[in-house]
C-alpha positions, 0 to 999 in steps of 0.5 A: 092937588088931584081932582075927580069929576063925578058924573051923577044921574038925574034919573035915580043914583044909588046914594052910597055908590056916589056919597061914599067915594065922594067923601072918601076921595075928598077926605084924602084931599082930592078936589071933587066936581059934580056933573049931571047930564043937564046940569040939574041937581041929581036925583037919588033913588029913594030906596037907597036912603030907606033905613029898611034897605040900607040900615039906619046909619047909612040912611042918615049919612047919605040923606044928609049928604044928598040934601046938604053936600054943596057939590051935589046941589050945583052940578055942571052940565056934562057937555061943559066938562072935559076929562083932561081937566081931571085926574079921574072920572067917576060914574056912580051907579043906580038904576037911573043911570040906564035912562040917562048917563049910560047912553049920554054922548058926553058921558061916553066921551068922558069915559073914552078920553079918560081911559085912552089918555094913559094919564087918567083913571075912570071908576064905573060902579054898579049899573053905570057899568052899562055905560061900557056897552055904549062906549066906543074907542077911538077906532070905533070898537067897543071900549070894553072888549077884552077888558076885565070888568065887574058890575051889577049882576043878572042874579041880583037883577032878578030879585028886583024886576018883575016878569016884565022887567018892570022896576018897583016904581013901574018903569021898564028896565031898558036892558040888563047891564051884565048882558049888554056888557058881555055882548060888547065883549067885556070879560065879565066876573061879578065875583058873587062869592066875594063880599066886594068886587072891584076890578082893574084893567089898565086905567079902567076900574069897575065895582059891583055895587053899594057894598063895593063902593068904599073898596072902589074909592080906596082902589082909585086912591091907590091907582092915583098914588094918593095915601089915605 
């Protein structure tokens, strides 16, 4: 049985970006393990469970999963995880990842090992793509240099933060994902004219945002040679 490790934020994950891939992979027979930086229960971004933002049907589905999905209730600490134990490592997005997952040394280790192994896959979604701006390969170079990637674009960020880069909850966004990934040498294209955006470069898969979550999960299943 194929297996996947989900690395989820304790500072605010975007519900659909975690729960849709988790459920899609699980329905296809993939064994799922959830980890967070400290091992505490992941925290959901309340905007991602608000019917006014995501619609009544999505809001109900993701709220139920956040509150009742057993694997989200009892995560492992990242420091105790090893990419070698899984076929894929998945990094759901959400603004919260900018404060924990993206700059976590164990998250960087997992991403590097998954992508460099030649036998694993890594799926990085939305704001979690910022992790690529902080991850170095085994030679000390940025892992993302020269790789085709997508992620949460500046154009969308402009509609969320104020003129001082502060979020609706008052927290100051520490960086913009697109800027940092480009600075680290990534070949960035968020494909803003497309309904969904998923890019594959070797064993690295990236996805733009919530609306690309399902397509990303299906792309990962294909990469793992799993029929659904």
